[in-house]
C-alpha positions in Angstrom: 72.4 -42.5 -9.3 72.8 -38.8 -8.3 74.4 -36.6 -10.9 77.3 -35.8 -8.6 78.1 -39.4 -8.1 78.0 -40.1 -11.8 80.2 -37.1 -12.5 82.8 -38.4 -10.0 82.9 -41.8 -11.6 83.2 -40.4 -15.2 85.8 -37.7 -14.3 87.7 -38.3 -11.1 87.9 -42.1 -11.5 89.1 -41.8 -15.1 91.7 -39.3 -14.0 92.9 -41.7 -11.4 93.1 -44.5 -13.9 95.0 -42.2 -16.2 97.5 -41.6 -13.3 98.2 -45.4 -13.2 99.2 -45.5 -16.9 101.1 -42.2 -16.9 102.9 -42.6 -13.5 102.4 -46.2 -12.3 102.4 -48.9 -14.9 105.6 -47.8 -16.8 107.5 -47.3 -13.6 106.3 -50.6 -12.1 107.4 -52.5 -15.2 110.8 -50.9 -15.1 111.2 -51.6 -11.4 110.1 -55.3 -11.8 112.7 -55.7 -14.7 115.4 -54.2 -12.4 114.5 -56.6 -9.6 114.6 -59.7 -11.9 117.9 -58.6 -13.4 119.6 -58.0 -10.0 118.3 -61.3 -8.7 119.6 -63.2 -11.7 123.1 -61.6 -11.1 122.9 -62.5 -7.4 122.0 -66.1 -8.1 124.9 -66.4 -10.6 127.3 -64.9 -8.1 126.4 -66.8 -5.0 123.1 -68.7 -4.7 123.4 -69.3 -1.0 123.8 -65.6 -0.1 120.9 -64.9 -2.5 118.6 -67.3 -0.6 119.6 -65.5 2.6 118.6 -62.2 1.0 115.3 -63.6 -0.2 114.4 -65.1 3.2 112.6 -61.9 4.1 110.5 -62.0 0.9 107.8 -64.4 2.3 107.2 -61.9 5.1 107.1 -59.1 2.6 104.5 -60.9 0.5 102.4 -61.7 3.5 102.5 -58.1 4.7 101.6 -56.8 1.2 98.6 -59.2 1.0 97.3 -58.0 4.4 97.8 -54.3 3.6 96.4 -54.7 0.1 92.9 -55.5 1.2 92.9 -52.9 3.9 94.3 -50.1 1.7 91.9 -51.1 -1.1 88.9 -50.9 1.3 90.2 -47.5 2.6 90.5 -46.1 -0.9 87.1 -47.5 -1.8 85.7 -45.6 1.1 87.6 -42.4 -0.1 86.0 -42.7 -3.6 82.6 -43.3 -2.0 82.9 -40.2 0.2 84.1 -37.9 -2.6 81.2 -39.1 -4.7 78.8 -38.3 -1.8 80.5 -34.9 -1.4 80.2 -34.0 -5.1 76.5 -35.2 -5.2 75.7 -33.0 -2.2 77.4 -30.0 -3.7 75.8 -30.4 -7.1 72.4 -30.8 -5.6 72.6 -27.9 -3.2 74.2 -25.5 -5.7 71.4 -26.3 -8.1 68.8 -25.9 -5.4 70.4 -22.9 -3.6 67.3 -20.7 -4.0 65.1 -23.3 -2.2 67.6 -23.6 0.6 67.6 -19.8 1.0 63.8 -19.4 0.8 63.3 -21.8 3.6 66.1 -20.5 5.7 67.8 -23.9 5.7 71.4 -22.6 5.3 72.6 -23.6 8.8 71.1 -27.1 8.6 72.5 -27.7 5.2 75.9 -26.3 6.2 75.9 -28.8 9.1 75.1 -31.6 6.7 78.0 -30.5 4.5 80.4 -30.3 7.4 79.4 -33.8 8.4 80.0 -35.1 4.9 83.3 -33.2 4.7 84.4 -34.7 8.0 83.6 -38.2 6.8 85.6 -37.5 3.6 88.5 -36.2 5.7 88.4 -39.3 8.0 88.4 -41.6 5.0 91.5 -39.9 3.7 93.3 -40.1 7.1 92.5 -43.8 7.3 93.9 -44.4 3.8 97.0 -42.4 4.5 97.5 -44.2 7.9 97.6 -47.6 6.3 100.1 -46.4 3.7 102.3 -44.7 6.3 102.5 -48.1 8.1 103.2 -50.1 5.0 106.2 -48.1 3.8 108.2 -48.4 7.0 107.5 -52.1 7.1 109.3 -52.4 3.8 112.2 -50.4 5.2 112.4 -52.7 8.2 112.5 -55.8 6.0 115.1 -54.1 3.9 117.3 -53.5 6.9 116.7 -57.0 8.1 117.8 -58.5 4.8 121.0 -56.3 4.9 121.8 -57.5 8.5 121.3 -61.2 7.5 123.6 -60.8 4.5 126.3 -59.1 6.5 126.0 -61.8 9.3 125.9 -64.8 7.0 128.5 -63.4 4.5 130.9 -62.4 7.2 130.9 -65.9 8.7 131.5 -67.4 5.2 134.4 -64.9 4.7 136.0 -66.0 8.0 135.6 -69.6 7.1 137.0 -68.9 3.6 133.8 -70.1 2.0 133.4 -66.9 0.1 135.5 -63.8 -0.6 135.3 -60.3 0.9 134.7 -59.0 -2.7 131.6 -61.1 -3.1 130.2 -59.9 0.3 130.7 -56.3 -0.7 129.2 -56.9 -4.1 126.1 -58.5 -2.4 125.7 -55.5 -0.1 125.6 -53.4 -3.2 123.3 -55.8 -5.0 120.9 -55.7 -2.0 120.8 -51.9 -2.1 120.0 -52.2 -5.9 117.3 -54.8 -5.1 115.5 -52.9 -2.4 115.7 -49.5 -4.2 113.0 -50.6 -6.8 111.1 -52.4 -4.0 110.8 -49.1 -2.1 109.6 -47.5 -5.3 107.1 -50.3 -5.7 105.9 -49.6 -2.2 105.4 -46.0 -3.1 103.6 -47.0 -6.3 101.4 -49.3 -4.3 99.3 -46.3 -3.2 98.6 -45.2 -6.8 98.0 -48.8 -7.9 95.3 -49.4 -5.2 93.6 -46.1 -6.0 93.6 -47.1 -9.6 92.1 -50.5 -8.9 89.3 -49.0 -6.9 88.6 -46.4 -9.6 88.7 -49.1 -12.3 86.2 -51.2 -10.3 83.8 -48.2 -10.0 84.1 -47.4 -13.7 83.5 -51.0 -14.8 80.6 -51.3 -12.5 79.1 -48.3 -14.3 79.9 -49.8 -17.7 78.6 -53.2 -16.8 75.1 -51.9 -15.7 72.4 -53.6 -17.8 69.6 -51.1 -17.2 69.7 -49.9 -20.8 67.9 -51.0 -24.0 70.1 -53.3 -26.1 70.2 -52.0 -29.7 69.8 -55.2 -31.7 67.3 -53.8 -34.2 68.2 -53.4 -37.8 65.2 -51.6 -39.4 66.0 -48.0 -40.3 62.9 -46.3 -41.6 63.3 -43.2 -43.8 59.8 -42.1 -42.7 57.2 -43.6 -40.4 53.5 -43.6 -41.3 52.8 -43.4 -37.6 50.5 -46.4 -36.8 51.1 -47.5 -33.2 49.8 -50.7 -31.6 50.0 -51.6 -27.9 49.0 -55.2 -27.3 48.6 -56.4 -23.7 51.6 -54.5 -22.5 52.8 -54.9 -18.9 55.6 -52.7 -17.6 57.3 -52.1 -14.3 60.3 -50.0 -13.3 60.8 -52.5 -10.4 59.9 -56.1 -11.1 57.5 -56.4 -8.3 55.4 -53.3 -8.9 53.7 -52.9 -12.3 52.9 -49.3 -13.4 51.2 -50.4 -16.7 48.8 -53.4 -16.7 47.5 -55.1 -19.8 47.5 -51.9 -21.9 46.1 -52.3 -25.4 45.2 -49.6 -27.9 45.8 -48.5 -31.6 46.6 -45.1 -33.0 46.1 -44.8 -36.8 48.5 -42.7 -38.9 47.7 -39.0 -38.5 45.5 -39.5 -35.4 45.9 -37.6 -32.1 45.7 -39.6 -29.0 45.3 -37.8 -25.6 46.2 -39.7 -22.4 44.7 -38.4 -19.2 44.7 -39.7 -15.6 45.7 -38.8 -12.1 49.3 -38.4 -11.1 51.0 -41.8 -11.0 48.4 -43.4 -13.4 51.1 -44.4 -15.9 50.8 -41.6 -18.5 54.5 -40.8 -18.7 55.4 -44.5 -18.5 53.7 -45.0 -21.9 55.9 -42.3 -23.3 59.0 -43.8 -21.8 58.5 -47.2 -23.3 57.4 -45.8 -26.7 60.7 -43.8 -26.8 62.5 -47.1 -25.9 63.9 -45.7 -22.6 62.9 -49.0 -20.9 62.0 -52.5 -22.1 58.5 -53.8 -21.5 58.0 -56.9 -19.3 55.4 -58.6 -21.5 53.1 -58.0 -24.5 54.3 -56.2 -27.6 54.4 -52.8 -29.2 54.4 -52.3 -33.0 55.0 -49.2 -35.0 53.9 -49.5 -38.7 53.2 -53.2 -38.0 56.9 -53.8 -37.1 58.0 -54.8 -33.6 59.4 -51.8 -31.7 62.5 -53.8 -30.8 63.2 -54.5 -34.5 64.0 -50.8 -35.1 67.5 -49.5 -34.8 67.2 -47.1 -31.8 68.8 -44.0 -33.3 67.0 -44.3 -36.6 63.7 -44.9 -34.8 64.2 -42.0 -32.4 65.0 -39.7 -35.3 61.4 -40.1 -36.3 60.1 -38.9 -32.9 60.0 -35.5 -31.3 59.0 -35.0 -27.6 58.3 -32.0 -25.5 58.7 -32.9 -21.9 57.0 -31.2 -18.9 60.5 -30.7 -17.4 62.1 -28.6 -20.1 65.9 -29.0 -20.3 67.9 -26.3 -22.1 71.7 -26.5 -22.4 74.0 -23.6 -21.7 74.4 -22.0 -25.2 72.5 -19.9 -27.7 68.8 -20.1 -28.5 69.7 -21.4 -32.0 71.9 -24.2 -30.6 69.2 -25.3 -28.2 66.7 -25.5 -31.0 68.9 -27.4 -33.5 71.0 -29.3 -31.0 74.0 -28.7 -33.3 72.3 -30.6 -36.2 73.9 -29.1 -39.3 71.0 -30.4 -41.5 68.6 -27.8 -39.9 69.0 -24.4 -41.5 68.5 -21.0 -39.9 65.6 -20.4 -42.3 63.8 -23.6 -41.1 64.3 -22.5 -37.4 62.9 -19.0 -38.1 60.0 -20.5 -40.0 59.2 -22.7 -37.0 59.5 -19.9 -34.5 57.1 -17.8 -36.6 54.7 -20.7 -36.8 54.8 -21.0 -33.0 54.6 -17.3 -32.5 57.9 -17.1 -30.7 59.9 -15.1 -33.3 59.0 -11.7 -31.8 60.2 -12.5 -28.2 63.4 -14.0 -29.6 64.1 -10.9 -31.7 63.8 -8.8 -28.5 66.5 -10.8 -26.7 70.1 -9.3 -26.7 71.8 -11.2 -29.5 68.4 -12.6 -30.7 69.0 -16.2 -31.9 72.6 -16.1 -30.6 71.4 -15.1 -27.1 73.0 -17.3 -24.4 70.1 -18.9 -22.3 72.4 -19.8 -19.4 72.5 -23.1 -17.5 69.2 -25.0 -18.0 67.8 -21.8 -19.6 68.0 -19.8 -16.3 67.8 -16.4 -18.1 64.4 -17.2 -19.7 61.0 -17.5 -18.2 59.3 -20.8 -17.9 56.9 -20.1 -20.7 59.8 -19.0 -23.0 61.7 -22.2 -22.2 58.6 -24.2 -23.0 58.2 -22.4 -26.4 61.9 -23.1 -27.3 61.4 -26.8 -26.5 58.3 -26.8 -28.7 60.2 -25.2 -31.6 62.9 -27.8 -31.1 60.4 -30.6 -31.7 58.8 -28.8 -34.6 62.0 -28.2 -36.7 62.9 -31.9 -36.5 59.7 -32.6 -38.5 58.9 -35.8 -36.7 56.6 -38.6 -37.9 55.3 -39.0 -34.3 54.9 -36.1 -32.0 54.7 -36.5 -28.2 53.6 -33.7 -25.9 54.1 -34.6 -22.3 52.0 -32.0 -20.4 53.6 -29.5 -22.7 51.2 -26.7 -21.7 50.9 -27.4 -18.0 53.5 -24.9 -16.9 52.9 -21.8 -19.0 50.7 -18.8 -18.9 47.4 -18.4 -20.7 48.8 -16.3 -23.5 51.7 -18.7 -24.3 49.3 -21.6 -24.1 47.0 -20.0 -26.7 50.1 -19.5 -29.0 51.1 -23.2 -28.6 47.5 -24.5 -29.0 47.3 -22.7 -32.4 50.6 -24.2 -33.4 49.6 -27.6 -32.3 46.6 -27.5 -34.6 48.9 -27.0 -37.5 51.5 -29.4 -36.3 49.4 -32.4 -35.7 47.9 -32.4 -39.2 48.9 -35.6 -41.0 51.1 -36.5 -38.1 50.6 -39.1 -35.4 50.5 -37.2 -32.1 50.3 -38.3 -28.4 49.3 -35.6 -25.9 49.4 -35.8 -22.1 47.8 -33.0 -20.2 46.3 -32.3 -16.8 44.2 -29.6 -18.3 41.4 -31.5 -20.1 40.4 -28.3 -21.9 43.5 -28.6 -24.1 42.7 -32.1 -25.5 39.0 -31.9 -26.4 39.7 -32.0 -30.1 41.8 -35.2 -29.9 40.6 -38.1 -32.1 40.8 -40.5 -29.1 41.2 -40.0 -25.4 42.7 -42.7 -23.3 41.8 -42.6 -19.6 44.2 -44.3 -17.2 43.9 -45.1 -13.5 46.6 -47.0 -11.6 48.2 -48.3 -14.8 45.0 -49.6 -16.3 42.7 -48.3 -19.1 39.4 -47.2 -17.6 37.9 -45.7 -20.8 38.7 -44.8 -24.4 36.9 -42.7 -26.9 36.4 -39.1 -28.1 35.7 -36.2 -25.7 31.9 -36.2 -26.4 31.7 -40.0 -26.2 33.3 -40.2 -22.8 31.1 -37.4 -21.5 28.1 -39.3 -22.6 29.3 -42.5 -20.9 29.3 -40.6 -17.6 32.3 -42.5 -16.3 35.7 -41.7 -14.8 36.6 -39.2 -17.5 33.4 -37.2 -16.9 34.2 -37.2 -13.2 37.7 -35.8 -13.9 36.3 -33.2 -16.3 33.7 -32.0 -13.9 36.2 -31.8 -11.0 38.6 -29.7 -13.1 35.8 -27.5 -14.4 34.7 -26.7 -10.8 38.3 -25.9 -9.8 38.7 -23.6 -12.8 35.4 -21.9 -11.9 36.6 -21.4 -8.3 39.9 -20.0 -9.5 38.1 -17.7 -11.9 
């Protein structure tokens, strides 16, 4: 789901539902009570005249039913179009530089105008249905008044009722249709609320999350990891991991290599419990992964992703993520260990420097370093580096490599990298291709085998020579 669409559902839709309760529900209840009270008085006064008044109600109910579906569909289209509009704006504001670099402003503006026109037409259609519905209620109200005057006048002439009763009924009828007109007005808000509720509940009812049924809450993991015949697919008909089996002993470093799309990141995703596996089992410290309480388990892991995400806020807040248990002294110790303390102290405001949205005021290497410090201060039992050094300069990479050597001591670590030179000291190297394990062993062992790993290594070595 695009971020803009999700934002629309969680903000705009909730506001619409709030409007129902603040403006709609209370007024609707009051109007319904008024209608019931007036009808009771009318039946008590003259049941025959009351039935004449209510003769238009079946038509009103039928018209309401017809318009209900059409108005609901119209408002559903409005919500869909505003979600589409917000998604487009969010995406293109974030990617504005790319649009400008490739001179695509005019094309993207035309797309925006088309989406905006669709949104406008959706609103016009919704308003048109409502503009028809309200006059229909007025016509039925006038028809009921005419029937009462006609039938009541005949009864007065024939002395079957009194003039006072007829006048009273005319007043009752006005009192009856006044809340009906108000209900017709609230009908708009109600239908918008129903559509918004449907979209919110569809979001809440999605089952693409990991159920948290585990009860084991480890205070500290030793770090043994066992994958046993694991099969996994994001879509049920296309497996990205096929019969994966390996073991990492506590304190070992496992490097995972392979071409793009080989399944490296998928192993990290299921180990972090972002997705359930399709078959097989995963154990951590000889306990099924699903038996761990998710928050307690994830508190034992730290991960540095290739796509570094920093929040708008200070350097300190991005490192601690507002965890009060992490002291300033621990943060400074970690930054010195990484070698990032000097560059942070040169920033305006130092550790209180605002990094901007997604860390836009920092270089790519600086963002990577802060992400690495974030993982370090949480002192994880299991450390995961997902191509953590693939996007930084040589100097920063050397700083991180020195820190990694200290960090991985007595700690289970999983490293994914395209640059094979960064993982030669790993205890084990797992070589993946199209979701399957091709080879496994140390760097020297795999080179001696002369298999797929050696082929990858030689290809990369030649590329580095050519670049050099």
